[in-house]
C-alpha positions in Angstrom: 103.4 147.5 71.4 105.2 144.6 69.6 105.3 141.3 71.3 107.3 138.2 70.4 106.7 134.7 71.7 109.0 131.8 71.0 107.7 128.2 70.9 109.0 124.8 70.1 110.1 121.6 71.7 112.2 121.9 74.8 114.2 118.6 74.1 115.8 117.6 70.8 117.9 114.5 70.2 121.4 114.8 68.9 121.7 114.8 65.1 118.0 115.8 64.8 116.7 119.3 63.6 115.8 122.0 66.1 112.7 123.9 65.0 111.4 127.0 66.7 108.7 129.5 65.9 108.5 133.2 66.9 104.9 134.5 66.9 104.7 138.3 66.4 101.9 140.5 67.6 101.5 144.3 67.3 103.4 144.5 64.0 103.1 142.9 60.6 106.2 141.0 59.6 106.2 142.0 55.9 105.0 145.6 56.3 106.3 146.6 59.7 109.8 147.3 58.4 111.4 145.4 61.2 114.3 142.9 61.0 113.6 139.7 62.8 116.5 137.9 64.5 117.3 134.7 66.4 119.8 134.9 69.2 120.8 132.2 71.7 122.6 131.9 75.0 124.3 128.6 76.0 124.5 127.9 79.7 127.2 129.9 81.3 128.1 131.8 78.1 127.2 135.0 76.4 124.6 135.8 73.8 125.3 134.4 70.3 123.7 136.0 67.2 122.4 133.3 64.8 120.7 135.1 61.9 118.1 137.6 60.7 115.3 137.8 58.2 114.2 141.2 56.8 110.6 142.4 56.3 111.2 141.6 52.6 112.4 138.1 53.2 116.2 138.5 52.8 118.2 136.4 55.2 121.7 136.7 56.8 123.4 134.2 58.9 126.3 133.9 61.3 129.2 132.5 59.4 129.8 129.8 62.1 126.2 128.6 61.8 125.4 129.3 58.2 125.7 125.7 57.0 123.2 124.5 59.6 120.7 127.4 60.0 117.6 128.4 58.1 115.3 131.3 58.9 111.9 131.8 57.2 108.8 133.7 57.7 105.1 132.7 57.4 103.3 136.0 56.7 99.9 134.3 56.8 100.5 133.4 60.5 102.8 136.5 61.2 105.5 134.1 62.4 109.1 133.5 61.6 111.0 130.3 62.2 114.4 128.9 63.0 115.7 125.5 61.8 119.0 124.3 63.0 120.0 120.9 61.6 122.4 118.2 63.0 122.3 119.5 66.5 124.7 118.5 69.2 124.7 119.0 72.9 126.7 122.2 72.2 123.4 123.7 70.8 121.8 123.5 74.2 120.8 127.1 75.0 118.0 129.6 75.6 116.8 130.8 72.3 115.4 134.3 71.8 113.7 136.0 68.9 114.1 139.8 68.6 113.1 142.7 66.4 115.0 145.8 65.3 114.1 148.7 63.1 117.5 148.7 61.5 119.4 145.7 60.2 121.8 144.3 62.8 124.3 141.7 61.7 126.3 139.8 64.4 125.3 142.1 67.3 123.9 140.9 70.5 123.8 144.2 72.4 120.3 144.1 73.9 119.6 147.9 73.7 120.1 147.8 69.9 117.0 145.7 69.5 113.6 147.2 69.9 111.8 144.1 71.2 112.8 140.7 72.6 110.8 137.5 73.3 111.1 135.9 76.7 113.3 133.1 75.4 112.7 129.3 75.3 115.1 126.7 76.7 116.2 124.0 74.3 118.1 121.0 75.5 119.9 118.7 73.1 120.2 115.3 74.8 119.6 111.7 74.0 
């Protein structure tokens, strides 16, 4: 059973960088042949796909967030991370990490992902 757990600060100031970590258990990031995604849900809105990193380290980003987003993996810790720079209050959301066996670009349909983290609230406020 694969489990994902998001972690990071719950409050970030505007213009700063949001950094989150997803810790994976039950599968190895480089050898499990999963694709590891970040998805967020702003208050009162639907899910928004942010980007994905493959088991081989290739990354793909949402065009609307590409200039501000970076996803990386730390195979020694079996974690993958999200960095979002120059945040504004519009980046306030619950942030989820998710895993899928096939590559999914731009999709937020929950049933297409094999595993989800429980989500972590991030508020951008001064």
